[in-house]
MARRO-289923 format. One record per residue (C-alpha): residue in three letters; x, y, z. Coordinates in steps of 0.25 Angstrom, whole numbers, plus 5000, padded with zeros to 4 digits. Example, Ala and Ser with C-alpha at 12.3 -4.5 7.8 and 13.67 -1.06 7.14 Angstrom:
BEGIN
rest: Ala; X: 5049; Y: 4982; Z: 5031
rest: Ser; X: 5055; Y: 4996; Z: 5029
# end
This chain:
BEGIN
rest: Met; X: 5000; Y: 5000; Z: 5000
rest: Asn; X: 5006; Y: 5014; Z: 4996
rest: Arg; X: 5007; Y: 5026; Z: 5005
rest: Trp; X: 4994; Y: 5032; Z: 5002
rest: Gly; X: 4987; Y: 5019; Z: 5003
rest: Arg; X: 4992; Y: 5017; Z: 5017
rest: Leu; X: 4988; Y: 5031; Z: 5020
rest: Met; X: 4974; Y: 5029; Z: 5014
rest: Met; X: 4973; Y: 5016; Z: 5022
rest: Ile; X: 4975; Y: 5023; Z: 5035
rest: Ala; X: 4966; Y: 5034; Z: 5031
rest: Val; X: 4955; Y: 5026; Z: 5026
rest: Ala; X: 4955; Y: 5016; Z: 5038
rest: Ala; X: 4954; Y: 5028; Z: 5047
rest: Leu; X: 4943; Y: 5035; Z: 5040
rest: Ala; X: 4935; Y: 5022; Z: 5039
rest: Ala; X: 4936; Y: 5020; Z: 5054
rest: Gly; X: 4933; Y: 5035; Z: 5056
rest: Ala; X: 4920; Y: 5033; Z: 5047
rest: Ala; X: 4916; Y: 5022; Z: 5057
rest: Ala; X: 4920; Y: 5028; Z: 5070
rest: Leu; X: 4916; Y: 5041; Z: 5077
rest: Val; X: 4927; Y: 5051; Z: 5074
rest: Ser; X: 4925; Y: 5058; Z: 5087
rest: Ile; X: 4926; Y: 5049; Z: 5100
rest: Arg; X: 4926; Y: 5050; Z: 5115
rest: Ser; X: 4939; Y: 5047; Z: 5120
rest: Glu; X: 4941; Y: 5044; Z: 5134
rest: Ala; X: 5052; Y: 5022; Z: 5108
rest: Pro; X: 5056; Y: 5028; Z: 5104
rest: Gln; X: 5070; Y: 5025; Z: 5101
rest: Ser; X: 5073; Y: 5031; Z: 5114
rest: Ser; X: 5066; Y: 5031; Z: 5128
rest: Ala; X: 5064; Y: 5046; Z: 5126
rest: Ser; X: 5056; Y: 5043; Z: 5113
rest: His; X: 5048; Y: 5032; Z: 5120
rest: Ala; X: 5044; Y: 5042; Z: 5131
rest: Thr; X: 5039; Y: 5052; Z: 5120
rest: Gly; X: 5031; Y: 5041; Z: 5114
rest: Thr; X: 5025; Y: 5037; Z: 5127
rest: Thr; X: 5022; Y: 5051; Z: 5131
rest: Ile; X: 5014; Y: 5053; Z: 5118
rest: Ala; X: 5007; Y: 5040; Z: 5119
rest: Thr; X: 5003; Y: 5043; Z: 5133
rest: Ala; X: 4998; Y: 5057; Z: 5130
rest: Ala; X: 4989; Y: 5051; Z: 5119
rest: Ala; X: 4984; Y: 5041; Z: 5128
rest: Ala; X: 4980; Y: 5052; Z: 5138
rest: Thr; X: 4970; Y: 5058; Z: 5128
rest: Ser; X: 4961; Y: 5045; Z: 5129
rest: Asp; X: 4953; Y: 5052; Z: 5140
rest: Gln; X: 4951; Y: 5064; Z: 5131
rest: Thr; X: 4943; Y: 5066; Z: 5119
rest: Ala; X: 4950; Y: 5060; Z: 5107
rest: Lys; X: 4945; Y: 5061; Z: 5092
rest: Ala; X: 4946; Y: 5049; Z: 5083
rest: Leu; X: 4952; Y: 5054; Z: 5070
rest: Tyr; X: 4952; Y: 5047; Z: 5056
rest: Asp; X: 4957; Y: 5057; Z: 5046
rest: Phe; X: 4970; Y: 5052; Z: 5042
rest: Asn; X: 4973; Y: 5064; Z: 5033
rest: Ala; X: 4971; Y: 5073; Z: 5046
rest: Leu; X: 4984; Y: 5067; Z: 5052
rest: Pro; X: 4997; Y: 5074; Z: 5051
rest: Asp; X: 5006; Y: 5070; Z: 5039
rest: Pro; X: 5017; Y: 5064; Z: 5048
rest: Val; X: 5006; Y: 5055; Z: 5055
rest: Lys; X: 5001; Y: 5051; Z: 5041
rest: Arg; X: 5015; Y: 5047; Z: 5037
rest: Ile; X: 5019; Y: 5038; Z: 5049
rest: Leu; X: 5005; Y: 5032; Z: 5048
rest: Glu; X: 5008; Y: 5028; Z: 5033
rest: Gln; X: 5021; Y: 5023; Z: 5037
rest: Ile; X: 5016; Y: 5014; Z: 5048
rest: Ala; X: 5004; Y: 5009; Z: 5039
rest: Ala; X: 5014; Y: 5006; Z: 5028
rest: Ala; X: 5023; Y: 4997; Z: 5037
rest: Ala; X: 5011; Y: 4991; Z: 5044
rest: Glu; X: 5004; Y: 4987; Z: 5031
rest: Ser; X: 5017; Y: 4980; Z: 5026
rest: Gly; X: 5015; Y: 4969; Z: 5036
rest: Glu; X: 5030; Y: 4969; Z: 5040
rest: Ile; X: 5032; Y: 4976; Z: 5054
rest: Glu; X: 5046; Y: 4978; Z: 5050
rest: Asn; X: 5041; Y: 4989; Z: 5041
rest: Met; X: 5037; Y: 4997; Z: 5053
rest: Arg; X: 5051; Y: 4998; Z: 5058
rest: Pro; X: 5055; Y: 5010; Z: 5048
rest: Val; X: 5042; Y: 5017; Z: 5052
rest: Leu; X: 5046; Y: 5015; Z: 5067
rest: Glu; X: 5061; Y: 5019; Z: 5064
rest: Ser; X: 5057; Y: 5032; Z: 5056
rest: Asn; X: 5049; Y: 5037; Z: 5068
rest: Glu; X: 5054; Y: 5048; Z: 5076
rest: Leu; X: 5053; Y: 5039; Z: 5088
rest: Arg; X: 5050; Y: 5024; Z: 5090
rest: Pro; X: 5035; Y: 5023; Z: 5092
rest: Met; X: 5030; Y: 5017; Z: 5105
rest: Val; X: 5026; Y: 5003; Z: 5103
rest: Ala; X: 5025; Y: 4999; Z: 5118
rest: Asp; X: 5024; Y: 5005; Z: 5132
rest: Ser; X: 5039; Y: 5004; Z: 5133
rest: Tyr; X: 5050; Y: 5006; Z: 5123
rest: Val; X: 5052; Y: 4996; Z: 5112
rest: Ala; X: 5065; Y: 4996; Z: 5104
rest: Asp; X: 5059; Y: 4988; Z: 5092
rest: Pro; X: 5044; Y: 4990; Z: 5090
rest: Ile; X: 5044; Y: 4981; Z: 5078
rest: Ala; X: 5049; Y: 4969; Z: 5087
rest: Leu; X: 5038; Y: 4972; Z: 5097
rest: Trp; X: 5027; Y: 4972; Z: 5087
rest: Lys; X: 5032; Y: 4959; Z: 5082
rest: Lys; X: 5032; Y: 4953; Z: 5096
rest: Glu; X: 5018; Y: 4958; Z: 5099
rest: Ser; X: 5012; Y: 4954; Z: 5086
rest: Ala; X: 5004; Y: 4941; Z: 5084
rest: Asp; X: 5013; Y: 4935; Z: 5074
rest: Gly; X: 5027; Y: 4941; Z: 5077
rest: Ser; X: 5026; Y: 4949; Z: 5064
rest: Gly; X: 5020; Y: 4962; Z: 5070
rest: Arg; X: 5009; Y: 4962; Z: 5059
rest: Asp; X: 4998; Y: 4963; Z: 5068
rest: Val; X: 5004; Y: 4975; Z: 5074
rest: Leu; X: 5005; Y: 4981; Z: 5060
rest: Ala; X: 4990; Y: 4978; Z: 5058
rest: Ala; X: 4987; Y: 4985; Z: 5072
rest: Met; X: 4995; Y: 4998; Z: 5067
rest: Leu; X: 4986; Y: 4998; Z: 5054
rest: Asn; X: 4973; Y: 4996; Z: 5062
rest: Val; X: 4977; Y: 5007; Z: 5072
rest: Met; X: 4980; Y: 5017; Z: 5061
rest: Ser; X: 4967; Y: 5014; Z: 5053
rest: Ser; X: 4959; Y: 5019; Z: 5065
rest: Gly; X: 4955; Y: 5033; Z: 5070
rest: Tyr; X: 4966; Y: 5041; Z: 5077
rest: Val; X: 4967; Y: 5052; Z: 5088
rest: His; X: 4975; Y: 5065; Z: 5088
rest: Val; X: 4979; Y: 5067; Z: 5103
rest: Gly; X: 4989; Y: 5075; Z: 5111
rest: Gln; X: 4996; Y: 5088; Z: 5109
rest: Gly; X: 5010; Y: 5093; Z: 5106
rest: Lys; X: 5020; Y: 5082; Z: 5108
rest: Asp; X: 5009; Y: 5073; Z: 5112
rest: Glu; X: 5001; Y: 5074; Z: 5100
rest: Ile; X: 4998; Y: 5061; Z: 5093
rest: Tyr; X: 4989; Y: 5053; Z: 5083
rest: Val; X: 4984; Y: 5040; Z: 5089
rest: Trp; X: 4978; Y: 5028; Z: 5082
rest: Pro; X: 4968; Y: 5022; Z: 5085
rest: Tyr; X: 4960; Y: 5033; Z: 5092
rest: Phe; X: 4955; Y: 5022; Z: 5102
rest: Ala; X: 4969; Y: 5024; Z: 5109
rest: Glu; X: 4965; Y: 5038; Z: 5113
rest: Thr; X: 4950; Y: 5036; Z: 5115
rest: Gly; X: 4941; Y: 5028; Z: 5124
rest: Leu; X: 4934; Y: 5015; Z: 5120
rest: Ser; X: 4922; Y: 5015; Z: 5129
rest: Ser; X: 4912; Y: 5020; Z: 5120
rest: Leu; X: 4916; Y: 5016; Z: 5106
rest: Thr; X: 4906; Y: 5016; Z: 5094
rest: Pro; X: 4904; Y: 5004; Z: 5086
rest: Ala; X: 4912; Y: 5010; Z: 5075
rest: Gln; X: 4923; Y: 5013; Z: 5085
rest: Glu; X: 4923; Y: 4999; Z: 5090
rest: Val; X: 4925; Y: 4994; Z: 5075
rest: Glu; X: 4936; Y: 5003; Z: 5074
rest: Leu; X: 4942; Y: 4998; Z: 5087
rest: Tyr; X: 4941; Y: 4983; Z: 5082
rest: Arg; X: 4949; Y: 4986; Z: 5070
rest: Ile; X: 4961; Y: 4989; Z: 5079
rest: Val; X: 4958; Y: 4980; Z: 5091
rest: Pro; X: 4954; Y: 4965; Z: 5092
rest: Pro; X: 4939; Y: 4965; Z: 5097
rest: Glu; X: 4942; Y: 4958; Z: 5110
rest: Arg; X: 4953; Y: 4969; Z: 5114
rest: Ala; X: 4944; Y: 4980; Z: 5109
rest: Ala; X: 4933; Y: 4975; Z: 5118
rest: Ala; X: 4943; Y: 4975; Z: 5130
rest: Met; X: 4947; Y: 4989; Z: 5126
rest: Glu; X: 4933; Y: 4995; Z: 5125
rest: Lys; X: 4930; Y: 4989; Z: 5139
rest: Ala; X: 4942; Y: 4996; Z: 5144
rest: Gly; X: 4939; Y: 5009; Z: 5137
rest: Lys; X: 4953; Y: 5010; Z: 5131
rest: Tyr; X: 4961; Y: 5006; Z: 5118
rest: Ser; X: 4973; Y: 4998; Z: 5121
rest: Phe; X: 4978; Y: 4993; Z: 5107
rest: Tyr; X: 4988; Y: 4998; Z: 5097
rest: Arg; X: 4989; Y: 5013; Z: 5096
rest: Leu; X: 4997; Y: 5022; Z: 5087
rest: Gly; X: 5002; Y: 5036; Z: 5089
rest: Ile; X: 5008; Y: 5046; Z: 5080
rest: Ala; X: 5012; Y: 5060; Z: 5082
rest: Pro; X: 5008; Y: 5072; Z: 5073
rest: Asp; X: 5023; Y: 5072; Z: 5068
rest: Gly; X: 5022; Y: 5058; Z: 5063
rest: Val; X: 5030; Y: 5051; Z: 5074
rest: Trp; X: 5024; Y: 5038; Z: 5078
rest: His; X: 5024; Y: 5037; Z: 5093
rest: Tyr; X: 5017; Y: 5024; Z: 5096
rest: Phe; X: 5010; Y: 5011; Z: 5092
rest: Leu; X: 5007; Y: 5003; Z: 5104
rest: Gln; X: 4996; Y: 4996; Z: 5112
# end
């Protein structure tokens, strides 16, 4: 799939989800330790908005160009089915994205270890599923970030039927039911700063 095809894939999937779901919803390292601290700060700041009102967004074209570019790179690597193709994307990033609560020297190795078959392909699929959902724009200044899926920053206690369908596209039904009961999303989430720096992809 060429570059524009991938961009359209992300945009069309998000717009399709947006057509089915309510656009406005009620919400309830780095290569050094210093970089990891920066990523942790941003992830924590984004999570803190879960008790505030967050708006689910679906317009891919409204994203800053640097965010579009890194999304396209991530999608291209994920669609290839070869997790090693994600390595250049990780290495070209200003800092190594967080992939766990603590520093991970080799995210690729971790993803392979955590995957069902040791290839990491289910992790790549999770990336694509997350990126095809709606997103939220949260934080200010150095903490400003775009987060996929929007469920990561909103409550799950009062989802509409359409929103539940969107959640099931990302999370297995059994796990989604447990999340809804707890009122909190606890699966993969992806965060990218307005300047295109990929900050995290973690559960």
